[in-house]
C-alpha positions as CSV (number, residue, x, y, z in Angstrom):
1,X,-4.8,6.3,-18.8
2,X,-5.1,5.6,-15.0
3,X,-8.3,6.2,-13.1
4,X,-8.5,9.6,-11.4
5,X,-9.0,9.1,-7.6
6,X,-9.1,12.1,-5.3
7,X,-7.7,14.2,-8.1
8,X,-4.7,12.0,-8.8
9,X,-3.9,9.1,-11.1
10,X,-4.5,5.8,-9.4
11,X,-1.4,4.1,-10.8
12,X,-1.2,0.5,-9.7
13,X,-4.7,-0.6,-8.6
14,X,-5.2,-1.8,-5.0
15,X,-5.1,-5.6,-4.4
16,X,-7.9,-5.3,-1.7
17,X,-10.6,-3.0,-0.6
18,X,-8.7,-2.5,2.7
19,X,-5.8,-1.2,0.7
20,X,-8.1,1.0,-1.4
21,X,-9.6,2.6,1.8
22,X,-6.2,3.2,3.3
23,X,-4.9,4.9,0.1
24,X,-8.1,6.9,-0.6
25,X,-10.0,7.5,2.7
26,X,-12.0,10.3,1.1
27,X,-14.3,7.7,-0.4
28,X,-15.5,6.5,3.0
29,X,-17.3,9.9,3.5
30,X,-19.0,9.7,0.1
31,X,-20.1,6.1,0.8
32,X,-21.4,7.1,4.3
33,X,-23.6,9.8,2.7
34,X,-25.1,7.3,0.3
35,X,-25.8,4.8,3.0
36,X,-27.6,7.4,5.0
37,X,-30.0,8.2,2.0
38,X,-33.6,7.1,2.2
39,X,-34.4,4.3,-0.3
40,X,-36.9,5.7,-2.8
41,X,-39.6,3.6,-4.3
42,X,-39.6,4.4,-8.1
43,X,-42.6,4.2,-10.3
44,X,-42.0,3.1,-13.9
45,X,-43.0,6.3,-15.7
46,X,-39.9,7.4,-17.7
47,X,-37.9,4.5,-16.3
48,X,-35.5,2.2,-18.1
49,X,-34.6,-0.8,-15.8
50,X,-31.4,-2.6,-16.3
51,X,-31.0,-6.2,-15.1
52,X,-28.0,-8.3,-14.1
53,X,-25.4,-8.6,-16.9
54,X,-27.1,-5.8,-18.8
55,X,-26.3,-2.2,-19.7
56,X,-28.0,0.7,-21.2
57,X,-27.0,4.3,-22.3
58,X,-28.8,7.4,-23.2
59,X,-28.8,11.2,-22.7
60,X,-31.1,13.9,-21.2
61,X,-32.4,14.6,-24.7
62,X,-34.1,11.2,-24.7
63,X,-37.9,11.8,-25.2
64,X,-38.9,8.6,-23.5
65,X,-36.4,8.0,-20.7
66,X,-35.9,10.3,-17.7
67,X,-34.4,7.7,-15.3
68,X,-32.3,4.5,-15.4
69,X,-32.1,2.1,-12.5
70,X,-31.1,-1.3,-11.4
71,X,-31.5,-3.4,-8.2
72,X,-30.9,-6.8,-6.5
73,X,-27.1,-6.3,-6.2
74,X,-25.8,-8.4,-3.4
75,X,-22.3,-9.4,-4.5
76,X,-23.0,-7.7,-7.8
77,X,-21.9,-4.1,-8.5
78,X,-23.7,-1.3,-10.1
79,X,-21.6,1.1,-12.3
80,X,-22.7,4.5,-13.7
81,X,-20.5,6.3,-16.1
82,X,-21.6,9.9,-16.9
83,X,-20.2,12.7,-19.1
84,X,-20.6,16.0,-17.4
85,X,-20.9,18.0,-20.6
86,X,-23.4,16.0,-22.6
87,X,-25.1,14.4,-19.6
88,X,-24.8,11.0,-21.4
89,X,-25.1,8.1,-18.9
90,X,-24.4,4.4,-19.1
91,X,-25.6,2.1,-16.4
92,X,-24.3,-1.4,-16.0
93,X,-25.1,-4.2,-13.6
94,X,-22.0,-6.3,-13.2
95,X,-21.6,-9.8,-11.9
96,X,-18.4,-11.8,-12.3
97,X,-18.7,-12.1,-16.1
98,X,-17.5,-9.9,-18.9
99,X,-15.9,-7.2,-16.8
100,X,-13.2,-5.9,-19.1
101,X,-15.4,-5.9,-22.2
102,X,-18.3,-4.4,-20.3
103,X,-16.2,-1.5,-19.1
104,X,-14.9,-0.8,-22.6
105,X,-18.5,-0.9,-24.0
106,X,-19.6,1.5,-21.3
107,X,-16.9,4.0,-22.3
108,X,-17.6,3.5,-26.0
109,X,-21.4,4.2,-25.5
110,X,-20.8,7.4,-23.4
111,X,-18.2,8.7,-25.9
112,X,-20.5,8.1,-28.8
113,X,-23.4,9.9,-27.1
114,X,-21.1,12.9,-26.2
115,X,-19.8,13.6,-29.7
116,X,-20.4,17.3,-30.8
117,X,-21.8,18.1,-27.3
118,X,-20.5,20.4,-24.6
119,X,-17.1,19.6,-23.2
120,X,-16.9,17.9,-19.9
121,X,-15.3,15.0,-18.0
122,X,-16.1,11.4,-17.5
123,X,-17.3,10.5,-14.0
124,X,-17.7,7.0,-12.5
125,X,-19.8,5.8,-9.7
126,X,-19.4,2.2,-8.3
127,X,-21.9,0.8,-5.8
128,X,-22.5,-2.7,-4.5
129,X,-21.2,-5.7,-2.8
130,X,-20.6,-6.4,0.9
131,X,-18.2,-8.4,3.1
132,X,-19.4,-11.8,2.0
133,X,-17.7,-15.0,3.4
134,X,-16.3,-16.1,0.0
135,X,-14.8,-12.7,-0.9
136,X,-16.8,-12.6,-4.2
137,X,-17.7,-8.9,-3.7
138,X,-14.1,-7.8,-3.0
139,X,-12.8,-9.7,-6.0
140,X,-15.4,-7.9,-8.2
141,X,-14.6,-4.5,-6.7
142,X,-10.8,-5.0,-7.4
143,X,-11.5,-6.2,-11.0
144,X,-13.7,-3.3,-11.8
145,X,-11.2,-0.7,-10.4
146,X,-8.5,-2.4,-12.4
147,X,-10.6,-2.6,-15.6
148,X,-11.6,1.1,-15.5
149,X,-8.0,2.0,-14.6
150,X,-6.9,0.3,-17.8
151,X,-9.2,2.3,-20.1
152,X,-7.6,4.8,-22.5
153,X,-9.6,7.8,-21.2
154,X,-9.3,9.9,-18.1
155,X,-12.2,8.8,-15.8
156,X,-12.8,10.5,-12.4
157,X,-14.0,8.1,-9.7
158,X,-16.7,10.0,-7.9
159,X,-18.3,7.3,-5.7
160,X,-16.9,4.0,-4.4
161,X,-19.6,2.6,-2.1
162,X,-18.3,-0.9,-2.6
163,X,-17.8,-4.1,-0.5
164,X,-16.6,-3.0,3.0
165,X,-18.0,0.5,2.5
166,X,-21.5,-0.9,1.6
167,X,-21.6,-3.3,4.5
168,X,-23.7,-3.6,7.7
169,X,-24.1,-6.3,10.3
170,X,-27.3,-7.8,11.5
171,X,-26.3,-9.8,14.5
172,X,-23.1,-11.5,13.3
173,X,-24.1,-11.7,9.6
174,X,-22.9,-9.2,7.0
175,X,-25.4,-7.6,4.6
176,X,-25.2,-5.0,1.8
177,X,-26.9,-1.7,2.6
178,X,-27.5,-0.4,-0.9
179,X,-29.2,-3.0,-3.2
180,X,-30.4,-0.6,-5.9
181,X,-29.8,2.7,-7.6
182,X,-31.6,5.2,-9.9
183,X,-30.0,8.0,-11.8
184,X,-32.0,11.0,-13.0
185,X,-30.8,12.0,-16.4
186,X,-31.5,15.7,-16.3
187,X,-29.8,16.4,-13.0
188,X,-27.4,13.5,-12.8
189,X,-28.6,12.8,-9.3
190,X,-28.1,9.3,-8.0
191,X,-30.3,7.8,-5.3
192,X,-30.8,4.6,-3.4
193,X,-33.9,2.9,-5.0
194,X,-36.3,0.0,-5.2
195,X,-38.5,-0.5,-8.2
196,X,-42.3,-1.2,-8.6
197,X,-41.8,-2.5,-12.1
198,X,-38.8,-3.8,-14.0
199,X,-40.0,-3.8,-17.6
200,X,-40.8,-6.6,-20.0
201,X,-39.4,-10.1,-20.5
202,X,-37.9,-10.5,-17.1
203,X,-37.9,-14.3,-17.1
204,X,-36.1,-14.7,-20.4
205,X,-33.6,-11.9,-19.4
206,X,-32.9,-13.8,-16.1
207,X,-32.6,-17.1,-17.9
208,X,-29.7,-15.8,-19.9
209,X,-27.5,-15.2,-16.9
210,X,-28.3,-18.7,-15.5
211,X,-27.2,-20.7,-18.4
212,X,-26.5,-18.4,-21.3
213,X,-23.7,-16.2,-22.5
214,X,-21.3,-14.4,-20.1
215,X,-21.5,-11.3,-22.3
216,X,-23.0,-8.1,-20.9
217,X,-25.6,-7.0,-23.4
218,X,-26.8,-3.5,-24.3
219,X,-30.6,-3.5,-24.1
220,X,-31.4,0.0,-25.3
221,X,-31.2,1.5,-28.8
222,X,-30.9,5.2,-27.9
223,X,-31.2,6.3,-31.5
224,X,-34.6,4.7,-31.9
225,X,-35.7,4.9,-28.3
226,X,-36.4,1.2,-28.2
227,X,-35.8,-1.5,-25.6
228,X,-34.3,-4.4,-27.5
229,X,-34.0,-7.9,-25.9
230,X,-32.0,-10.5,-27.7
231,X,-31.7,-12.5,-29.7
232,X,-29.7,-14.8,-27.6
233,X,-29.5,-18.5,-26.6
234,X,-29.2,-20.3,-23.4
235,X,-28.8,-24.0,-22.6
236,X,-31.3,-26.1,-20.7
237,X,-30.5,-27.7,-17.4
238,X,-30.4,-31.3,-16.1
239,X,-33.6,-32.2,-14.3
240,X,-35.2,-28.9,-15.2
241,X,-38.7,-30.2,-14.3
242,X,-37.5,-31.0,-10.8
243,X,-35.8,-27.7,-10.4
244,X,-39.0,-25.8,-11.2
245,X,-40.7,-27.6,-8.4
246,X,-38.0,-27.1,-5.7
247,X,-39.0,-25.5,-2.5
248,X,-38.1,-21.9,-1.8
249,X,-35.4,-22.8,0.8
250,X,-33.5,-25.0,-1.7
251,X,-33.6,-22.3,-4.4
252,X,-32.3,-19.7,-1.9
253,X,-29.5,-21.9,-0.5
254,X,-28.2,-23.4,-3.8
255,X,-28.9,-20.9,-6.5
256,X,-27.5,-17.8,-5.0
257,X,-24.0,-16.5,-4.2
258,X,-25.4,-14.9,-1.0
259,X,-28.5,-16.8,0.2
260,X,-29.1,-14.9,3.5
261,X,-28.8,-11.5,1.8
262,X,-31.1,-12.0,-1.2
263,X,-34.4,-9.9,-1.3
264,X,-37.7,-11.5,-0.5
265,X,-38.7,-11.9,-4.2
266,X,-35.6,-13.9,-5.1
267,X,-37.2,-17.3,-5.2
268,X,-40.1,-16.1,-7.4
269,X,-37.7,-14.5,-9.9
270,X,-35.5,-17.6,-10.0
271,X,-38.4,-19.9,-10.4
272,X,-39.8,-17.8,-13.3
273,X,-36.4,-18.0,-15.0
274,X,-36.3,-21.8,-14.5
275,X,-39.9,-22.2,-16.0
276,X,-38.7,-20.1,-18.9
277,X,-35.8,-22.5,-19.6
278,X,-38.2,-25.5,-19.2
279,X,-40.9,-24.1,-21.5
280,X,-38.6,-22.6,-24.1
281,X,-35.5,-24.8,-24.3
282,X,-34.7,-23.4,-27.7
283,X,-35.3,-19.6,-27.4
284,X,-33.9,-18.8,-30.8
285,X,-36.8,-20.8,-32.2
286,X,-39.7,-20.0,-29.8
287,X,-38.8,-16.7,-28.2
288,X,-36.8,-14.8,-30.8
289,X,-38.6,-16.0,-33.9
290,X,-36.7,-15.7,-37.1
291,X,-33.7,-14.5,-35.1
292,X,-35.3,-11.2,-34.3
293,X,-35.0,-9.3,-31.0
294,X,-38.1,-8.5,-28.9
295,X,-38.5,-4.8,-29.1
296,X,-40.6,-2.4,-27.0
297,X,-41.3,1.3,-26.7
298,X,-42.1,3.0,-23.4
299,X,-45.5,4.6,-23.1
300,X,-46.3,7.7,-21.1
301,X,-47.9,5.6,-18.3
302,X,-44.7,3.6,-17.8
303,X,-45.8,0.5,-19.6
304,X,-43.9,-1.1,-22.5
305,X,-45.6,-1.9,-25.8
306,X,-44.2,-4.5,-28.1
307,X,-43.3,-2.9,-31.4
308,X,-42.1,-5.7,-33.7
């Protein structure tokens, strides 16, 4: 069933963001309001952080989680699918991998969480990307609009702060404005955000999208209230010792789709992932022992405690 845009079925998806903006100018106003928001610094209490090529879903009834968020989207896009009746939310951080399957999984999770709840409609918010020289952001924007348009349920596109509509210039260089989002489960409010803590196992989670599966994984078991990482594999890299010792400038220039636009902590995060790959070249043996996931519960102070 086609995506609902400005109260009408989208029909044939646009081939460019310029075409999208011409067809649906209303979304420029919504994007402008988001760009004008103050960026909030989010403490980890009640927060479930979702990384690149990850998703998570839950409802306002969750006893542990009050917010879900993600950050560091340059060419990446952040997608939030919410059911207005149940309040069920799925948040996904998309790169260029696993788009169609990821959109289907998002819909499946929200529908499952909305069974036997109040009636409502499905609402979609897409944020991220900028006018990058390679057109990576625009390609992802169009693919996401197309994938959601191909789903069998009626989904109402509420926000499209993507690519051209999330762009600013610093001198002659384009940059994204919104890098991160948080959604408050009780109210459904979405805000620009940055995060003081991103939860456990960040190096192994990042290593997966360097050399591992292209699949977007669901990291949260909403029935048990448990953050569940893995098990998954990744491959090692040639000259991994050398890569771990590379200077910051080389990491930024050669290991990013958008070097100038990456946040200040980019090099540290990449180096931690590279060290993870070097020190644990066979994660199914040394990280996910006996093929078991690494599972955590969220404490009231915002820290995660290993529970297996």
